[in-house]
Wavefront OBJ file of the C-alpha trace (Angstrom):
o trace
v 7.339 -8.064 19.787
v 5.477 -11.048 21.252
v 2.172 -9.556 20.104
v 3.562 -8.974 16.610
v 4.753 -12.581 16.431
v 1.347 -13.786 17.642
v -0.483 -11.774 14.981
v 1.609 -13.118 12.144
v 1.624 -16.706 13.425
v -2.191 -16.564 13.419
v -2.101 -15.096 9.907
v 0.322 -17.803 8.729
v -1.832 -20.589 10.187
v -4.908 -19.075 8.523
v -3.197 -18.926 5.144
v -2.076 -22.547 5.533
v -5.741 -23.450 6.031
v -6.638 -21.569 2.857
v -3.893 -23.362 0.916
v -4.671 -26.837 2.264
v -8.468 -26.740 2.531
v -10.072 -23.809 0.706
v -8.036 -24.329 -2.471
v -9.553 -27.823 -2.834
v -13.107 -26.483 -2.861
v -14.969 -25.481 -6.034
v -14.443 -21.834 -6.925
v -16.982 -19.058 -6.339
v -19.532 -19.534 -3.528
v -17.978 -22.557 -1.777
v -14.584 -20.920 -1.428
v -16.091 -17.577 -0.466
v -18.048 -19.104 2.419
v -14.920 -20.929 3.618
v -12.791 -17.760 3.424
v -15.192 -15.408 5.245
v -14.107 -16.546 8.776
v -10.471 -15.890 7.821
v -11.334 -12.439 6.487
v -13.142 -11.667 9.749
v -10.182 -12.963 11.781
v -7.845 -10.680 9.834
v -10.103 -7.758 10.760
v -9.652 -8.565 14.445
v -6.032 -9.582 14.989
v -4.362 -6.193 14.289
v -6.014 -4.991 17.522
v -3.671 -7.319 19.428
v -0.948 -4.746 18.713
v -0.684 -1.699 20.966
v 1.770 0.066 18.640
v -0.061 2.437 16.284
v 2.526 1.936 13.543
v 2.648 -1.875 13.719
v -1.133 -2.128 14.024
v -1.660 0.051 10.945
v 0.938 -1.791 8.855
v -0.520 -5.172 9.845
v -4.027 -3.926 9.021
v -2.835 -2.686 5.628
v -1.229 -6.032 4.809
v -3.983 -8.292 6.201
v -7.268 -6.356 6.195
v -6.773 -4.701 2.821
v -4.338 -6.499 0.535
v -4.577 -10.051 1.861
v -8.365 -10.044 2.228
v -8.805 -8.634 -1.277
v -6.483 -11.314 -2.661
v -8.351 -14.024 -0.780
v -11.636 -12.857 -2.321
v -10.027 -12.882 -5.774
v -8.728 -16.397 -5.079
v -12.289 -17.528 -4.348
v -13.063 -16.770 -8.000
v -9.786 -18.310 -9.258
v -8.260 -14.918 -9.988
v -5.418 -12.753 -8.699
v -1.880 -13.534 -7.510
v -2.884 -16.410 -5.200
v -4.473 -18.330 -8.060
v -1.332 -17.722 -10.112
v 0.899 -19.129 -7.333
v -1.214 -21.978 -5.962
v 1.260 -24.667 -7.103
v 3.872 -23.664 -4.502
v 3.168 -23.305 -0.777
v 5.976 -20.808 -0.123
v 4.974 -18.666 -3.114
v 1.317 -18.794 -2.069
v 2.163 -17.616 1.466
v 4.548 -14.874 0.331
v 2.172 -13.444 -2.282
v -0.714 -13.593 0.199
v 1.066 -11.877 3.083
v 3.293 -9.291 1.388
v 2.500 -6.276 -0.842
v 4.270 -7.610 -3.927
v 3.346 -8.644 -7.443
v 5.384 -10.754 -9.829
v 6.405 -9.186 -13.103
v 4.821 -10.922 -16.077
v 6.439 -11.769 -19.391
v 4.670 -10.775 -22.587
v 3.135 -14.260 -22.785
v 1.713 -14.016 -19.273
v 4.185 -16.277 -17.450
v 6.108 -15.143 -14.396
v 9.447 -13.518 -15.140
v 12.337 -15.136 -13.302
v 15.650 -13.667 -12.286
v 18.586 -14.105 -14.574
v 20.934 -12.675 -11.944
v 20.892 -12.204 -8.148
v 18.572 -9.481 -6.889
v 20.106 -6.137 -6.041
v 19.662 -6.510 -2.296
v 22.503 -4.126 -1.454
v 20.855 -1.355 -3.473
v 17.538 -2.009 -1.734
v 19.188 -1.937 1.685
v 20.940 1.328 0.780
v 17.607 2.835 -0.300
v 16.055 1.732 2.982
v 18.876 3.398 4.921
v 18.436 6.678 3.025
v 14.666 6.605 3.520
v 15.119 5.891 7.235
v 17.299 9.000 7.540
v 14.742 11.112 5.655
v 11.947 9.773 7.867
v 13.893 10.609 11.037
v 14.447 14.152 9.733
v 10.704 14.490 9.049
v 9.906 13.284 12.563
v 12.359 15.832 13.918
v 10.475 18.600 12.096
v 7.147 17.490 13.600
v 8.358 18.448 17.057
v 8.846 22.052 15.898
v 6.082 22.472 13.298
v 4.496 25.381 15.197
v 7.677 27.382 14.607
v 7.650 26.858 10.836
v 6.902 30.064 8.880
v 4.243 28.578 6.579
v 1.769 25.689 6.625
v 2.913 24.638 3.149
v 6.235 23.509 4.644
v 4.369 21.189 7.011
v 2.354 19.796 4.083
v 5.568 19.206 2.131
v 7.093 17.355 5.097
v 3.897 15.291 5.494
v 4.038 14.365 1.802
v 7.721 13.461 1.952
v 7.206 11.400 5.111
v 4.264 9.548 3.564
v 6.225 8.743 0.410
v 9.370 7.444 2.138
v 7.381 5.477 4.737
v 5.165 3.690 2.220
v 8.049 3.134 -0.189
v 10.241 1.861 2.659
v 7.604 -0.668 3.720
v 7.218 -1.947 0.176
v 10.974 -2.136 -0.429
v 11.421 -4.071 2.830
v 8.657 -6.464 1.747
v 10.293 -6.864 -1.668
v 13.669 -7.660 -0.070
v 12.030 -10.291 2.135
v 10.197 -11.773 -0.846
v 13.347 -11.920 -2.941
v 15.127 -13.774 -0.139
v 12.362 -16.405 -0.299
v 11.667 -16.504 -4.034
v 13.516 -16.219 -7.326
v 11.094 -14.053 -9.271
v 11.295 -10.598 -10.722
v 8.901 -8.273 -8.896
v 6.983 -5.355 -10.318
v 8.170 -1.981 -8.991
v 5.948 -0.461 -6.316
v 6.658 3.157 -7.276
v 7.756 4.800 -10.489
v 8.961 8.345 -9.745
v 5.544 9.732 -8.741
v 6.922 13.282 -8.643
v 7.110 13.151 -12.470
v 3.392 12.424 -12.932
v 1.885 14.326 -15.862
v -1.776 13.674 -14.983
v -3.961 12.339 -12.183
v -4.367 9.084 -14.121
v -0.621 8.847 -14.621
v -0.004 9.318 -10.880
v -2.459 6.714 -9.599
v -2.340 4.114 -12.369
v 1.321 4.106 -13.374
v 3.435 5.720 -10.668
v 2.072 5.604 -7.077
v 1.612 2.425 -5.001
v 1.343 0.172 -8.027
v 0.677 -3.026 -6.069
v -2.447 -1.495 -4.524
v -3.452 -0.093 -7.930
v -3.140 -3.575 -9.428
v -5.207 -5.112 -6.618
v -7.968 -2.519 -7.010
v -7.925 -3.008 -10.770
v -8.487 -6.764 -10.411
v -10.877 -6.678 -7.443
v -12.999 -3.605 -8.239
v -12.416 -1.927 -11.608
v -12.593 -4.982 -13.862
v -15.695 -6.587 -12.238
v -17.578 -3.263 -12.150
v -16.695 -2.470 -15.754
v -17.734 -5.966 -16.869
v -21.029 -5.741 -14.961
v -21.922 -2.286 -16.300
v -20.635 -2.657 -19.847
v -23.726 -4.314 -21.267
v -26.035 -1.807 -19.584
v -24.484 1.622 -20.093
v -21.854 0.934 -22.743
v -18.138 0.241 -22.431
v -17.008 3.876 -22.335
v -19.284 4.868 -19.458
v -18.633 1.534 -17.744
v -14.921 2.336 -17.789
v -15.554 5.643 -16.005
v -17.853 3.971 -13.466
v -15.187 1.331 -12.823
v -12.541 4.002 -12.247
v -14.699 5.944 -9.779
v -15.710 2.704 -8.016
v -12.054 1.712 -7.559
v -11.218 5.118 -6.066
v -14.294 4.968 -3.824
v -13.237 1.568 -2.450
v -9.703 2.891 -1.961
v -11.102 5.801 0.041
v -13.207 3.480 2.204
v -10.206 1.243 2.896
v -8.162 4.297 3.878
v -10.939 5.176 6.337
v -10.615 1.644 7.747
v -6.870 2.155 8.208
v -7.529 5.502 9.895
v -9.875 3.713 12.301
v -7.067 1.292 13.184
v -4.865 4.325 13.865
v -7.306 6.371 15.939
v -10.230 4.157 17.065
v -12.431 7.136 16.148
v -15.469 7.290 13.879
v -14.517 8.252 10.306
v -14.816 11.837 9.119
v -15.110 10.611 5.488
v -12.547 13.160 4.315
v -10.306 10.432 2.937
v -13.261 8.861 1.131
v -14.042 12.275 -0.362
v -10.380 12.756 -1.353
v -10.149 9.497 -3.292
v -13.625 9.793 -4.808
v -12.717 13.288 -6.015
v -9.557 11.914 -7.613
v -11.589 9.183 -9.283
v -13.862 11.844 -10.763
v -10.827 13.884 -11.850
v -9.291 10.823 -13.523
v -12.558 10.151 -15.372
v -12.814 13.849 -16.292
v -9.296 13.772 -17.757
v -10.356 10.903 -20.005
v -13.528 12.749 -21.033
v -11.666 16.024 -21.661
v -9.033 14.296 -23.759
v -11.779 12.706 -25.835
v -13.531 16.079 -26.242
v -10.472 18.160 -27.124
v -8.460 15.401 -28.754
v -5.189 13.906 -27.505
v -3.213 16.136 -29.851
v -4.283 19.354 -28.118
v -3.565 17.965 -24.662
v -0.327 16.413 -25.853
v 0.982 19.759 -27.120
v 1.207 21.095 -23.577
v 4.831 21.000 -22.362
v 5.422 18.026 -20.056
v 6.822 20.339 -17.369
v 3.547 22.295 -17.358
v 1.507 19.093 -17.011
v 3.714 17.908 -14.136
v 3.309 21.219 -12.292
v -0.463 21.166 -12.839
v -0.701 17.572 -11.570
v 1.416 18.127 -8.462
v -0.519 21.314 -7.706
v -3.806 19.400 -7.903
v -2.438 16.621 -5.686
v -1.065 18.966 -3.021
v -4.072 21.292 -2.997
v -6.616 18.474 -2.634
v -4.326 16.753 -0.137
v -4.122 19.929 1.939
v -7.909 20.231 1.817
v -8.977 16.629 2.468
v -6.127 14.162 3.074
v -3.787 15.693 5.641
v -6.292 17.315 8.073
v -7.432 13.984 9.630
v -3.820 12.988 10.291
v -3.038 16.378 11.821
v -6.292 16.466 13.817
v -5.449 13.181 15.553
v -1.761 14.143 16.044
v -0.665 11.047 14.150
v 2.628 12.707 13.271
v 3.561 13.209 16.930
v 2.359 9.726 17.901
v 4.438 8.087 15.181
v 7.434 10.241 16.129
v 7.110 9.105 19.750
v 6.897 5.434 18.721
v 9.932 5.721 16.456
v 11.947 7.360 19.234
v 10.924 4.578 21.630
v 11.859 1.992 19.007
v 15.270 3.542 18.393
v 15.853 3.729 22.143
v 14.878 0.056 22.524
v 17.179 -0.926 19.649
v 20.130 1.021 21.087
v 19.644 -0.493 24.536
v 19.385 -3.959 22.991
v 22.595 -3.492 21.008
v 24.407 -2.175 24.081
v 23.208 -5.144 26.142
v 24.341 -7.546 23.421
v 27.746 -5.846 23.307
v 28.090 -6.113 27.105
v 27.151 -9.795 27.024
v 29.615 -10.472 24.217
v 32.380 -8.647 26.110
v 31.622 -10.603 29.278
v 31.683 -13.875 27.348
v 35.114 -13.061 25.915
v 36.499 -12.551 29.409
v 35.258 -15.924 30.688
l 1 2 3 4 5 6 7 8 9 10 11 12 13 14 15 16 17 18 19 20 21 22 23 24 25 26 27 28 29 30 31 32 33 34 35 36 37 38 39 40 41 42 43 44 45 46 47 48 49 50 51 52 53 54 55 56 57 58 59 60 61 62 63 64 65 66 67 68 69 70 71 72 73 74 75 76 77 78 79 80 81 82 83 84 85 86 87 88 89 90 91 92 93 94 95 96 97 98 99 100 101 102 103 104 105 106 107 108 109 110 111 112 113 114 115 116 117 118 119 120 121 122 123 124 125 126 127 128 129 130 131 132 133 134 135 136 137 138 139 140 141 142 143 144 145 146 147 148 149 150 151 152 153 154 155 156 157 158 159 160 161 162 163 164 165 166 167 168 169 170 171 172 173 174 175 176 177 178 179 180 181 182 183 184 185 186 187 188 189 190 191 192 193 194 195 196 197 198 199 200 201 202 203 204 205 206 207 208 209 210 211 212 213 214 215 216 217 218 219 220 221 222 223 224 225 226 227 228 229 230 231 232 233 234 235 236 237 238 239 240 241 242 243 244 245 246 247 248 249 250 251 252 253 254 255 256 257 258 259 260 261 262 263 264 265 266 267 268 269 270 271 272 273 274 275 276 277 278 279 280 281 282 283 284 285 286 287 288 289 290 291 292 293 294 295 296 297 298 299 300 301 302 303 304 305 306 307 308 309 310 311 312 313 314 315 316 317 318 319 320 321 322 323 324 325 326 327 328 329 330 331 332 333 334 335 336 337 338 339 340 341 342 343 344 345 346 347 348 349 350 351 352 353 354
């Protein structure tokens, strides 16, 4: 826990420097030069953590989301530019995977009533139980009758873990701020296309960050050269390619091993599929595609996701035994928590008898 506190104290001090010093510099090159040492520092400090889980989560928050937002801020764009008038808002939107919900006019939507913290805490409790059940299965996966069951458990574990992290971050943000936050997930199991899954249902904060940091600049740069329609497809594939590369970076923080590039291939393939969906809809017409029953489109989408995930996404995690390593860390964490609670109870009992 000391290492975790050290990592985030360094991150907090770095963000204070950005708020107090970098924000006063002219945008573009001056800010970018001033931010580069912070971006490099964020690449290094997750290695202070010996826990695979905590190191990966810290790398996701700092190396990916925070660094991307800092680069956007250098060009006066993104959530940090929108929240530069308040120190606490600047720090929260820099450090946590959240995004404020915007009104139709573009201003930040504020709460009209207290946030539903109890519902969020209840969701976290349910997801924690599901995650513990998944970890229990990992210890007996060799006895399972079919590999598809393992893939299903992997998928379920991934969904509840990522959603749990984002819900916890949202709860923390809502304790600090009074703003309405965009949802991080929108029932991804009801996706009717690859585009629907990635753009409107799965990990929407990351999708928004990639849209601002990669898709929009690439589309703007290519639009005058190859036309807006092709530039849109190039922007989509570029965003998926960058997502794949950042997933490889996270895998390196998990394993310290050279990348196999399977995750890059997975996300690049999905970028091509998303662009192909757009092209096919334009060729056949939206009416023909729209006449397919929604249930059929959902089954086709989930089949594509699971089949490509089985081929390219899950093998690196299984190859490095990440499931068993995470299960071991969770068991150690639960054991530490139980011992801590028992020690606190003993101390409280002893104090009552004094």
